[in-house]
C-alpha positions, -999 to +999 in steps of 0.1 A: +087-325-935+084-292-954+074-275-921+107-286-905+127-272-934+108-239-932+115-236-895+152-239-904+160-257-872+196-255-862+210-288-849+226-283-815+250-312-807+244-307-770+209-321-773+221-356-771+243-347-742+213-333-724+194-365-731+223-386-715+225-363-685+188-362-677+176-396-686+204-421-684+198-424-646+161-433-653+171-461-676+198-474-652+171-475-625+148-495-649+176-520-657+188-525-621+151-529-610+146-556-637+178-574-626+169-573-589+133-585-594+142-613-618+144-645-598+132-664-629+128-650-664+093-653-677+074-639-706+052-615-687+082-600-669+101-594-702+070-578-718+066-555-688+103-545-689+102-538-727+071-517-723+086-498-694+117-489-714+096-481-745+073-456-728+102-440-709+119-435-743+087-419-757+086-396-726+122-386-731+117-378-768+086-357-761+103-337-733+132-329-757+110-317-786+107-281-772+145-277-777+140-276-815+115-248-813+129-226-785+154-199-793+157-174-766+145-196-737+163-229-744+188-224-716+160-216-692+141-247-703+173-268-698+177-255-662+141-263-654+144-298-668+176-304-648+160-291-616+129-313-621+144-345-633+179-349-620+174-347-581+146-373-580+166-396-604+197-393-583+177-400-551+162-431-566+196-443-579+212-437-544+183-456-528+189-485-551+226-484-543+221-483-505+190-503-499+191-526-529+154-519-535+133-494-554+123-461-539+089-460-524+064-431-526+062-428-488+099-420-487+092-387-506+067-378-479+093-384-452+120-365-472+096-336-477+094-331-439+131-334-433+147-310-409+183-307-396+177-333-368+162-359-392+189-352-417+216-357-391+200-390-380+198-403-415+233-392-424+249-410-395+227-441-400+231-447-437+258-426-452+293-442-454+325-423-462+330-441-495+296-429-507+313-395-513+335-411-539+305-426-557+288-391-557+320-376-571+321-403-598+285-396-607+291-359-611+322-365-632+302-387-655+276-360-659+303-335-668+318-360-692+284-364-710+279-327-711+313-321-728+307-348-754+301-335-789+275-359-804+258-345-835+222-354-845+215-352-883+184-337-897+173-371-909+171-383-873+149-354-864+126-362-893+124-398-882+116-387-847+087-365-858+073-392-881+077-418-853+057-396-829+030-388-855+025-425-862+025-433-825+000-405-816-031-428-814-013-450-789+000-421-770-036-411-762-046-445-749-014-460-734-011-473-698-001-443-676+014-466-650+046-469-670+051-431-671+044-429-634+076-449-628+096-418-638+111-405-605+099-369-610+063-379-618+063-404-590+074-377-566+048-352-578+020-378-576+031-388-540+029-351-529-005-345-547-020-375-529-004-365-495-016-329-498-051-340-507-052-362-475-036-334-455-062-308-466-091-331-458-079-334-423-071-296-421-105-286-434-124-310-410-103-297-380-120-263-384-155-278-379-169-297-350-177-334-355-214-342-357-225-353-322-251-376-336-224-400-347-212-406-311-228-423-281-212-421-246-223-449-223-209-436-190-209-399-186-204-397-149-174-418-140-140-403-132-115-416-156-080-411-168-066-427-199-031-427-212-021-435-248+016-440-251+029-439-287+063-456-291+087-450-319+106-475-340+103-503-314+100-538-327+083-566-308+111-589-319+136-570-296+115-571-265+119-599-240+082-593-232+076-610-265+103-637-262+134-619-273+166-637-260+180-606-242+162-593-211+153-559-226+120-557-205+130-565-169+105-541-154+075-547-176+081-584-173+076-581-135+040-568-141+033-590-171+003-605-154-012-570-151-009-564-188-033-573-216-006-583-240-014-585-277+012-606-294+003-604-331-002-568-339+010-555-373+012-521-389+008-516-426+029-484-426+064-481-414+069-444-415+057-423-385+036-397-404+018-423-425+014-448-396-001-423-371-024-408-398-036-443-405-042-451-368-056-418-355-077-404-384-107-414-404-126-401-434-160-383-428-166-381-466-146-375-498-137-340-487-131-342-449-112-363-424-112-361-386-093-377-357-098-396-325-090-364-306-121-347-321-142-377-309-127-375-274-133-337-272-169-341-281-173-370-257-164-347-228-127-356-223-100-331-216-074-341-242-036-335-238-008-342-262+027-345-246+055-351-271+093-356-270+095-356-308+106-321-319+101-329-356+064-323-355+060-290-336+067-266-364+061-289-394+029-291-415+020-328-411-011-347-402+005-355-368+009-317-361-028-311-369-039-340-347-018-329-318-029-293-320-066-304-319-061-315-283-071-290-256-035-289-243-004-297-263+032-296-251+063-303-272+088-309-245+120-304-264+114-285-296+150-273-301+174-300-288+163-334-298+192-350-279+170-349-247+159-384-237+124-395-226+134-388-190+119-353-197+086-370-205+083-384-169+087-349-154+060-333-174+037-363-172+038-362-134+028-325-134-001-332-157-017-360-137-009-342-104-029-311-112-057-331-129-088-310-124-109-329-149-132-359-143-125-373-177-090-369-192-070-386-220-033-379-223-013-388-255+024-394-248+045-394-279+079-409-270+112-405-288+114-442-280+140-461-300+145-437-329+178-435-347+206-428-337+199-454-310+228-445-287+213-410-280+181-424-266+195-436-232+218-426-204+250-445-194+231-463-167+213-482-194+244-491-214+240-528-204+243-548-236+278-547-250+288-581-263+271-597-293+284-613-324+268-605-357+274-623-390+272-588-406+303-575-388+315-556-357+296-524-366+264-543-369+269-559-335+275-524-320+243-511-334+223-541-322+237-534-287+226-498-289+192-506-301+187-532-273+199-506-248+174-482-262+146-508-258+158-514-222+155-476-215+121-475-231+110-504-208+120-481-178+100-451-191+068-470-198+070-488-164+075-455-146+044-441-164+024-470-151+039-468-117+028-431-114-008-440-122-012-464-094-015-436-068-048-424-083-073-449-070-104-427-073-101-428-111-108-456-136-074-457-153-060-473-184-026-471-201-023-483-237+011-486-253+019-493-290+047-484-313+040-467-346+063-492-364+094-513-357+130-512-369+149-540-385+183-542-369+205-567-389+179-593-379+183-614-411+200-592-437+225-563-439+201-535-430+191-513-401+161-490-399+128-490-416+117-485-452+083-491-468+100-504-500+116-532-480+083-548-469+073-574-460+095-575-429+080-587-397+107-568-377+094-535-391+057-544-390+052-565-359+049-540-331+044-542-293+009-534-281-005-538-246-030-523-222-027-518-184-059-513-163-061-503-126-084-523-104-113-498-106-112-500-144-111-538-144-142-539-123-161-516-147-150-531-180-151-568-187-127-580-213-115-613-227-079-623-226-084-644-257-051-649-276-057-639-312-043-663-338-049-640-367-030-609-374-044-578-357-041-545-376-026-517-356-050-492-371-078-510-352-062-499-319-085-469-322-115-491-323-102-509-293-096-477-273-131-463-280-145-497-270-125-495-237-137-459-230-173-470-237-177-446-266-197-458-297-188-441-329-200-451-364-165-444-378-149-470-356-171-501-354-168-522-323-164-554-344-128-544-351-119-540-314-091-563-302-114-574-274-141-588-297 
């Protein structure tokens, strides 16, 4: 300890205060998580919890060490620490408070692409007026801890250094999974993984896909295929799938024309991750590509029509995929209040001036995204009376969601109706939703969150295919009712099978028709 004496370290009483400000939220998260997950106390769970707290304490001690050596830059170091540690910790604490479950890495990806519209939707869906008081209380507590004068004696510092020296062999070989539970580290890791995946797709988009990997069976037929991507629509709120309310009066009329898949599930419940999972594939460890690249090489004129303004100017995999199409149109990039009525107008123009023998149009709907009441016009405000055990507000939101599903039924039906005039083409329309929403179905929650899985209301999505007579005659399929779960990401295998395109990256054995 002679080295410490020679350094003549001055003990700053604020060091303990900083420890409380920065790291108390992390330990609160650990404790609440332990309480929430503990249905029955067992030995392994206790050991895991003790190790979690232990390594978080080690992390906190190590991160505080520089304060005893810095002189001129200790305030700057403090600001950096507060900036890096406090916001993620507060977010995770708030997440625990609102959703009663731990923060998930995918939520950081979603937050990273927030814009004013998404922030508005989130605010009015999840923020209650009394949350402001909790935020105020949290800030008051931080100020209180900062003002406390708690002194640390030199003996404590000596003990801390001895403790770290003795523990150094373990520090080199310990399980990193405990440290990755620190909110800041979890956030950084999530973004590193996301950016690696994003760059793989971005790099591959600059190069053509190898034609040798693709085999087109029918190069001469005139064909038009529509891929309609829904948003936040759960199969459990569609009468087409047995829901008690008649939310699909129009699609139910043509149910015998639909190839209806009743047990399709997504593994991702956030749009960016879900669509990346469905529409992209890995070429190798450094590159990824998308179904649009395959369709382009296969001789299709690809179009992307979207009523989701969130993706036009953002840097997401969805943006890259959409811009790889030969024609892309974001209908409403500024005012996201516009309903999917606007989609019909642009869709009719696209198919009316169709000059291509082979065309695929992706239609990305706003669908049943929050806030639900902004998705439909007054004409579709049909469902008004429902009693919910979770209160009057819950009943109101259920009504709004079901009205939104009713409007979505109208939009998809009109898309199909418009296709029936083009009898010279082999035509298909495939509809699926990227994920579902849980709307007070069995607990006090509305929306979607990867951390809250498993939830069949978020993961069980509608999926069906409509074929015109010409297409039915050219493609034989089985109406076999699958008993096992179908993975939504295999819809791409199904589409390529339907379009008679063989691709090594999407084996036919995963097609829904097999």
